[in-house]
Every structure is written in structure tokens, then in C-alpha cells.
C-alpha positions in Angstrom: -96.4 -121.7 197.1 -95.2 -124.3 194.6 -92.8 -121.8 193.1 -91.3 -121.1 196.6 -90.9 -124.8 197.3 -89.2 -125.3 194.0 -86.8 -122.4 194.5 -86.0 -123.7 198.0 -85.4 -127.2 196.7 -83.2 -125.8 193.9 -81.2 -123.8 196.4 -80.6 -126.8 198.6 -79.6 -129.0 195.7 -77.2 -126.4 194.3 -75.7 -125.8 197.7 -75.2 -129.6 198.1 -73.6 -129.8 194.7 -71.1 -127.1 195.5 -70.4 -128.7 198.8 -69.6 -132.0 197.1 -67.4 -130.4 194.4 -65.6 -128.0 196.6 -62.5 -129.6 198.1 -60.1 -128.5 200.8 -56.3 -128.5 200.5 -56.2 -131.4 203.0 -58.7 -133.5 201.0 -56.7 -133.0 197.8 -53.4 -133.9 199.6 -55.0 -137.0 201.0 -56.2 -138.2 197.6 -52.8 -137.4 196.1 -51.0 -139.5 198.7 -53.5 -142.3 198.1 -52.9 -142.2 194.3 -49.2 -142.4 194.9 -49.5 -145.7 196.9 -50.6 -144.5 200.3 -48.7 -143.0 203.2 -47.6 -146.4 204.7 -46.1 -147.5 201.3 -44.4 -144.2 200.8 -42.9 -144.3 204.3 -41.7 -147.8 203.7 -39.1 -146.5 201.3 -35.7 -146.5 203.0 -33.6 -145.9 199.9 -33.9 -145.6 196.1 -31.6 -145.7 193.1 -33.0 -144.2 189.8 -31.3 -144.5 186.5 -32.4 -142.1 183.8 -31.5 -140.9 180.3 -31.4 -137.1 179.9 -31.9 -135.3 176.6 -31.1 -131.7 175.8 -29.8 -129.7 172.9 -29.6 -132.7 170.6 -27.6 -135.1 172.8 -28.3 -137.7 175.4 -26.6 -138.4 178.7 -26.9 -140.8 181.6 -28.2 -139.7 185.1 -28.0 -141.8 188.3 -29.7 -140.6 191.5 -29.0 -142.4 194.8 -31.0 -141.5 197.9 -31.2 -142.7 201.5 -34.5 -141.4 202.8 -34.1 -138.5 205.2 -30.3 -138.7 205.2 -28.5 -138.3 201.9 -28.9 -137.7 198.1 -26.4 -137.9 195.2 -26.9 -137.1 191.6 -24.4 -138.1 188.9 -24.6 -136.8 185.4 -22.1 -137.6 182.6 -22.0 -135.3 179.6 -19.4 -135.6 176.8 -17.1 -137.6 179.0 -17.3 -135.2 182.0 -18.9 -136.3 185.2 -20.8 -133.8 187.3 -21.8 -134.8 190.8 -24.1 -133.0 193.3 -24.5 -134.5 196.8 -26.2 -133.6 200.0 -25.3 -135.4 203.2 -27.4 -134.2 206.2 -26.8 -130.4 206.5 -23.8 -130.3 204.2 -23.3 -130.8 200.5 -20.6 -130.9 197.8 -20.3 -130.8 194.0 -17.9 -131.6 191.2 -18.6 -129.6 188.1 -15.9 -129.8 185.4 -18.1 -127.9 183.0 -17.9 -125.0 185.4 -14.1 -125.3 185.8 -14.1 -127.4 188.9 -12.6 -130.9 188.6 -12.4 -131.6 192.3 -15.1 -131.7 195.0 -16.1 -128.3 196.3 -18.4 -127.6 199.3 -21.8 -126.3 198.4 -22.9 -123.0 200.0 -25.7 -123.1 202.4 -28.4 -121.9 200.0 -27.5 -124.6 197.5 -27.6 -127.3 200.2 -31.1 -126.0 201.2 -32.2 -126.0 197.5 -31.2 -129.7 197.1 -32.3 -130.9 200.6 -35.8 -131.6 199.5 -34.5 -134.5 197.3 -33.7 -136.4 200.5 -37.4 -136.9 201.3 -38.6 -139.9 199.3 -42.2 -139.5 200.7 -42.6 -136.1 199.0 -43.2 -132.8 200.6 -47.0 -133.3 200.9 -46.9 -136.5 202.9 -47.2 -135.6 206.7 -46.6 -132.0 205.7 -47.9 -130.6 209.0 -45.6 -132.9 211.0 -42.7 -131.6 208.8 -43.6 -128.0 209.8 -45.0 -127.0 206.3 -48.2 -125.3 205.3 -50.3 -126.0 202.2 -52.7 -123.5 200.6 -55.2 -124.2 197.8 -54.9 -121.4 195.3 -57.7 -122.6 193.0 -57.7 -124.5 189.7 -55.6 -124.2 186.6 -55.8 -126.0 183.3 -52.5 -127.5 182.1 -52.3 -129.2 178.6 -56.1 -129.5 178.7 -56.2 -131.2 182.1 -57.9 -129.5 185.1 -55.5 -129.3 188.1 -55.6 -128.1 191.7 -52.9 -125.5 192.4 -51.3 -125.9 195.8 -48.8 -123.6 197.4 -46.4 -125.4 199.8 -44.3 -123.4 202.3 -41.7 -125.5 204.1 -40.3 -125.0 207.6 -37.1 -123.5 206.2 -39.1 -120.9 204.2 -38.7 -122.5 200.8 -41.7 -122.6 198.5 -43.2 -125.0 195.9 -46.2 -124.6 193.8 -47.7 -128.0 192.9 -50.4 -128.7 190.3 -52.3 -131.9 191.1 -54.4 -133.5 188.3 -58.1 -133.3 189.3 -58.9 -136.8 188.0 -55.8 -138.9 188.7 -54.4 -136.8 191.6 -50.9 -137.3 190.3 -48.5 -134.4 190.3 -48.3 -133.0 186.8 -46.3 -129.9 187.3 -44.2 -128.2 190.0 -42.5 -124.9 190.3 -39.7 -124.7 192.8 -38.2 -121.4 194.1 -34.5 -121.9 194.3 -32.0 -119.5 195.8 -28.4 -119.7 194.5 -25.6 -117.2 194.9 -28.1 -114.8 196.5 -30.5 -114.9 193.5 -33.9 -116.6 193.7 -35.2 -118.3 190.5 -38.2 -120.4 189.7 -37.5 -123.9 188.3 -40.6 -125.5 186.6 -40.8 -129.3 186.2 -43.5 -131.3 184.3 -44.2 -134.9 185.2 -46.0 -137.6 183.2 -46.0 -141.3 182.3 -46.6 -142.6 185.8 -46.0 -146.2 186.6 -46.3 -148.2 189.8 -43.0 -149.5 191.1 -43.2 -151.7 194.2 -46.6 -150.1 195.0 -45.4 -146.5 194.6 -46.3 -144.3 191.7 -43.2 -142.9 189.9 -43.3 -140.4 187.0 -41.1 -142.0 184.3 -40.9 -138.8 182.2 -39.9 -135.4 183.5 -39.2 -132.1 181.8 -37.1 -129.5 183.5 -36.7 -126.0 182.1 -33.3 -124.5 182.5 -32.1 -121.0 181.5 -28.8 -122.4 180.2 -29.8 -125.8 178.7 -33.4 -125.0 177.7 -35.8 -127.9 178.2 -34.2 -131.1 179.6 -36.2 -134.3 179.2 -35.5 -137.0 181.7 -36.7 -140.6 180.9 -36.5 -143.2 183.7 -34.9 -146.5 182.7 -35.0 -148.3 186.1 -36.0 -147.7 189.7 -34.6 -149.8 192.6 -36.6 -149.5 195.8 -34.9 -150.1 199.1 -31.5 -151.2 197.7 -28.5 -151.4 200.0 -26.5 -148.2 199.5 -23.0 -147.6 201.0 -23.3 -144.3 202.9 -19.6 -143.6 202.0 -20.6 -142.5 198.5 -22.2 -139.4 200.0 -19.1 -138.3 201.8 -17.1 -135.4 200.2 -14.0 -136.8 198.6 -10.7 -135.5 199.9 -8.9 -133.5 197.1 
């Protein structure tokens, strides 16, 4: 009798333990949003300007990213005296890429506009993901650089996919793999995030590593972040050549 009661108690205790430890995708997303400052704070961002220093193949270069939440995004990179620009304005986009032989603004094809459109959302793809028409699936856990992470698969309304790895202790995003389609070819772009700092109540990764087939690993270090600055929307308009 005592053995039976002991086994029953053990079973209940074990079940309770698993119930506590097991988390759903929505619970992980909620803790991630809270770690990043909370939904209200994230939604209070109307604009942002981030200045960074990039490092790749032995040289450094400045990067400036200007964003109006939900409307427009512009990235400016200067390498060896040549300025490369990528911009998305609503459903259209354009780019200037002198390293690719284009010194004047050229319209981006639809797939590249789609690939860059996620940058417009300053709240991140997980905040209010259901309202945005996305789905999130918990794929299990994975260890990254010794840290246990939750692996989440995000499928957006437009069909694009992201795989996010959320630290099981801090609930910060530590890695992301984006599926990007360009020129009819789909590639995976892995990004690693670290060195989080609070800026105006919002957690911002100040170190990012992007793996690129052409440039190898590019390390981006944030120098400054301006939250809700006034940005002239004219800078997102495609220049007339």
C-alpha cells in the first residue's frame, strides 16, 4: 500500500514538474516581448535611427539605418568611398549599388522588396504576430554557444519564413535564420545577436553577426540609437536619375 502511494505521489510530482517546465510558443513569445521592454513600449516607437560600424575582410565601414515604423526603411553603407543604399517605401523599393556597377537608383524587384519589408516593423515579427497574420511554431530546444534556446518557426502572412532562437534564461533573441528570395533563388541568411542594452526602455542588440556568401562574416557594432527622431520622409523616395 505504501509503495503504491509513493509511486502515485511520484507520478503526480513528476507530471507537475513537466507541466511547469513545458512551455508553449505563446508563453515563450510573451516572455520575449516582456524582456524586450513590453508590447506598449515596443509599439511606442514611431521611428529610429541606428548608426553602426561594420567590420568584414579586414576593414571597417559606417552603416546608418533610418526607419519610420510601418512605413519606410533605408540602409546606407559606405565602403571604400562608395555609398550603397537600400530603401523600402511602402510596397516599393530602390537601391544604389556602385560595387555592383549601378551608380544610379534602380527599382528593386518585388522579391527583394519583400525580403527587406520586415525591417519596417520596429516592434519585431513576434509582437502581435497573430494580428499580423503570422503563425509561430515551437520546434523544440537547441543549444547555441553553450546556452539553451527555444527554437521558433515564424511564417508570415506573405509566406516568408524566419527561424528564431530565444535564450531560455534571458528570453532575448540570440540567433535568427531568414529565408530570403532574390532573383528567383531562395537562400538562408543567419544572424547572431548579443550585447543587449536598454535604449529608452527597449532592449537593443549592440552586436550582430551576419554571414554572407560573398563577404563572409560581417560584424556590426552599434554606436548610437535614436528613438523617435523626426525623419524627413523624402529620404525614402527614389531619386530621379
